[in-house]
C-alpha positions as CSV (number, residue, x, y, z in Angstrom):
1,X,-15.7,1.8,-10.6
2,X,-13.3,2.0,-7.8
3,X,-14.0,5.1,-6.7
4,X,-17.3,5.2,-6.7
5,X,-17.3,2.2,-4.7
6,X,-14.8,4.1,-2.1
7,X,-17.5,7.0,-2.3
8,X,-20.2,4.8,-1.2
9,X,-17.9,3.1,1.6
10,X,-17.2,6.4,3.0
11,X,-21.1,7.4,3.0
12,X,-21.7,4.2,4.7
13,X,-20.0,5.7,8.1
14,X,-20.1,8.4,10.3
15,X,-16.6,9.2,10.7
16,X,-14.5,10.7,7.7
17,X,-13.1,7.8,5.0
18,X,-9.6,8.5,4.9
19,X,-7.6,7.8,1.6
20,X,-4.0,6.5,2.0
21,X,-1.4,8.7,0.7
22,X,1.6,6.3,1.3
23,X,2.8,3.3,2.2
24,X,6.0,3.2,3.2
25,X,8.2,0.1,3.9
26,X,11.3,1.0,6.2
27,X,14.1,-1.4,6.3
28,X,17.1,-2.7,8.5
29,X,20.0,-3.8,8.1
30,X,21.6,-6.9,10.1
31,X,24.5,-8.1,8.1
32,X,27.8,-8.8,9.7
33,X,28.9,-5.4,9.9
34,X,26.5,-3.9,12.1
35,X,27.7,-4.7,15.8
36,X,24.6,-4.7,18.8
37,X,25.3,-1.3,19.5
38,X,24.8,-0.1,16.1
39,X,22.0,-2.0,16.1
40,X,20.0,-0.5,18.7
41,X,21.0,2.8,17.2
42,X,19.2,2.0,14.3
43,X,16.4,0.2,16.0
44,X,16.0,3.5,18.5
45,X,16.4,6.0,16.1
46,X,13.4,4.8,13.8
47,X,11.5,4.4,17.0
48,X,12.2,8.1,17.8
49,X,11.5,9.6,14.5
50,X,8.2,7.4,14.7
51,X,6.9,9.9,17.3
52,X,8.5,12.8,16.3
53,X,5.4,15.5,16.6
54,X,6.0,16.7,12.9
55,X,5.9,13.3,11.3
56,X,2.9,12.0,13.7
57,X,1.2,14.8,12.3
58,X,2.1,13.7,8.5
59,X,1.6,9.9,8.9
60,X,-2.2,10.9,10.3
61,X,-3.2,13.6,7.7
62,X,-2.5,11.1,5.3
63,X,-3.6,7.8,6.7
64,X,0.4,6.1,6.0
65,X,0.9,2.8,6.0
66,X,3.9,1.5,7.9
67,X,5.6,-2.2,7.6
68,X,8.9,-2.6,8.8
69,X,11.6,-5.1,7.5
70,X,15.0,-6.6,8.7
71,X,17.5,-8.1,6.0
72,X,21.2,-9.0,5.4
73,X,22.1,-12.0,3.4
74,X,20.3,-13.7,0.2
75,X,17.8,-16.0,1.8
76,X,17.6,-13.4,5.4
77,X,15.0,-10.7,5.1
78,X,12.4,-10.9,7.7
79,X,8.7,-8.7,8.2
80,X,8.9,-7.5,11.9
81,X,6.2,-5.4,11.8
82,X,3.2,-6.2,9.5
83,X,1.7,-3.1,7.6
84,X,0.2,-0.7,9.8
85,X,-2.0,2.5,9.3
86,X,-1.7,5.2,11.4
87,X,-4.7,6.8,11.8
88,X,-4.4,8.5,15.7
89,X,-1.4,9.1,17.9
90,X,-1.9,6.1,19.9
91,X,-1.2,4.4,16.5
92,X,1.9,5.8,15.9
93,X,3.2,5.3,19.6
94,X,2.4,2.0,19.4
95,X,4.8,1.0,16.6
96,X,7.2,2.9,17.8
97,X,6.8,0.7,20.7
98,X,6.7,-2.4,18.7
99,X,9.9,-0.9,16.6
100,X,11.6,-0.3,20.0
101,X,11.3,-3.9,21.4
102,X,12.3,-5.4,18.2
103,X,14.6,-8.5,18.5
104,X,17.4,-8.5,15.8
105,X,16.3,-11.4,13.4
106,X,20.1,-12.8,11.6
107,X,23.9,-12.2,12.9
108,X,26.9,-13.8,10.7
109,X,25.4,-13.0,7.5
110,X,25.9,-11.4,4.4
111,X,25.1,-7.9,2.6
112,X,22.3,-8.4,-0.4
113,X,20.7,-5.3,-1.1
114,X,19.2,-7.0,-4.2
115,X,17.2,-9.2,-2.4
116,X,15.9,-6.7,-0.4
117,X,14.1,-4.6,-2.3
118,X,12.2,-7.3,-4.0
119,X,11.2,-9.0,-0.9
120,X,10.0,-5.3,-0.1
121,X,8.0,-4.6,-3.1
122,X,6.3,-8.1,-2.7
123,X,5.0,-6.5,0.4
124,X,3.1,-4.3,-1.7
125,X,1.1,-6.9,-2.5
126,X,-0.6,-7.0,1.2
127,X,-0.5,-3.3,1.9
128,X,-3.6,-0.8,1.9
129,X,-4.2,0.8,-1.4
130,X,-2.2,3.5,-0.8
131,X,-1.6,6.5,-3.4
132,X,2.2,6.4,-3.6
133,X,4.3,3.3,-2.2
134,X,7.9,3.9,-0.9
135,X,10.9,1.6,0.1
136,X,13.5,2.5,2.0
137,X,16.7,0.6,2.3
138,X,19.1,1.4,5.0
139,X,23.1,0.0,4.8
140,X,26.4,0.2,5.6
141,X,28.0,-1.9,3.2
142,X,27.9,-2.9,-0.8
143,X,26.5,-6.4,-1.7
144,X,28.6,-9.3,-1.3
145,X,25.9,-11.9,-2.1
146,X,22.9,-11.5,-3.7
147,X,22.1,-10.9,-7.4
148,X,22.0,-7.7,-9.4
149,X,21.0,-4.7,-7.0
150,X,20.1,-2.3,-10.8
151,X,18.6,-5.5,-12.2
152,X,16.4,-4.5,-8.5
153,X,15.8,-1.6,-8.6
154,X,14.6,-1.2,-12.0
155,X,12.1,-4.6,-11.0
156,X,10.7,-2.2,-8.3
157,X,11.0,1.3,-11.0
158,X,8.7,-0.9,-13.8
159,X,6.1,-1.1,-10.7
160,X,5.9,2.6,-9.8
161,X,7.7,1.7,-6.5
162,X,9.7,4.6,-5.1
163,X,13.1,3.6,-3.5
164,X,15.3,6.1,-0.9
165,X,18.2,5.3,1.0
166,X,20.0,6.0,4.0
167,X,23.9,5.2,3.2
168,X,25.9,4.8,6.5
169,X,29.3,5.1,6.0
170,X,32.6,4.8,7.9
171,X,34.9,6.5,5.7
172,X,34.6,8.7,2.6
173,X,31.4,8.4,0.3
174,X,31.0,5.0,-0.9
175,X,28.2,3.5,0.6
176,X,26.1,7.1,-0.8
177,X,27.9,6.8,-4.1
178,X,26.3,3.3,-4.6
179,X,23.0,3.4,-3.2
180,X,23.1,6.8,-5.9
181,X,23.7,4.7,-8.7
182,X,22.6,1.2,-7.9
183,X,20.4,1.2,-5.2
184,X,17.5,4.2,-5.3
185,X,14.8,5.0,-8.0
186,X,14.9,8.2,-10.4
187,X,12.5,9.5,-8.1
188,X,14.9,8.8,-5.1
189,X,17.2,10.3,-2.8
190,X,20.2,9.1,-0.6
191,X,20.5,10.4,3.1
192,X,24.0,10.2,4.1
193,X,24.5,8.7,7.8
194,X,28.4,9.5,8.5
195,X,28.3,7.0,11.0
196,X,25.7,4.5,13.0
197,X,25.3,7.2,15.1
198,X,23.5,9.9,12.7
199,X,21.2,6.9,11.6
200,X,18.8,8.4,14.2
201,X,18.8,12.3,12.7
202,X,19.3,10.8,9.1
203,X,15.8,8.4,9.8
204,X,14.0,11.9,10.9
205,X,14.9,13.6,7.9
206,X,14.7,11.3,5.5
207,X,10.9,10.1,6.6
208,X,9.7,14.0,6.6
209,X,11.0,14.2,3.4
210,X,8.8,11.3,2.3
211,X,5.7,12.3,3.7
212,X,6.3,16.5,2.4
213,X,3.4,15.9,0.1
214,X,1.0,15.3,3.3
215,X,2.9,18.1,4.8
216,X,2.5,20.4,2.0
């Protein structure tokens, strides 16, 4: 019945009816380990990635929906940009501009990725009806607050939600290993940024990979 209603709705409009391919939650870690410059690198890196021509083409082709959240401690999650569907290049430019202007939501707070996952999963209750639901968790530390990350991951996985990650390392691959074992879902992946300065390139590569089904 749902598909029949969608077809009927499409026939009622002169313009093509676009089916959303991916609903994507982009998250930024603003815990205590992230200083002012590192926050700026994350925000500008995300904004630049959303202007990348390859990513813009994929978002428009797939009528992709994007929401942006910030997270840190157990009770520190904020929806910074509500769901936006990207149907035109102008939509992408506006999203990028709004992302660049985001003010930091929290300071001097702990690191609770499990609660970030639960919060992100709940956002899909108000998301457009898309074929895929994906959460990005970026972070530069292991938990020091909140509930069990593995349980949160399973919670998302049972709902058919994919979790990918950007592990921002200061030394070694400890964060990458933690993400692989406790954060990403079975169908997810981790991209490692050795420092916050590598984050802009990492988020660009990650979004391109996430939208690869649209790109073909």
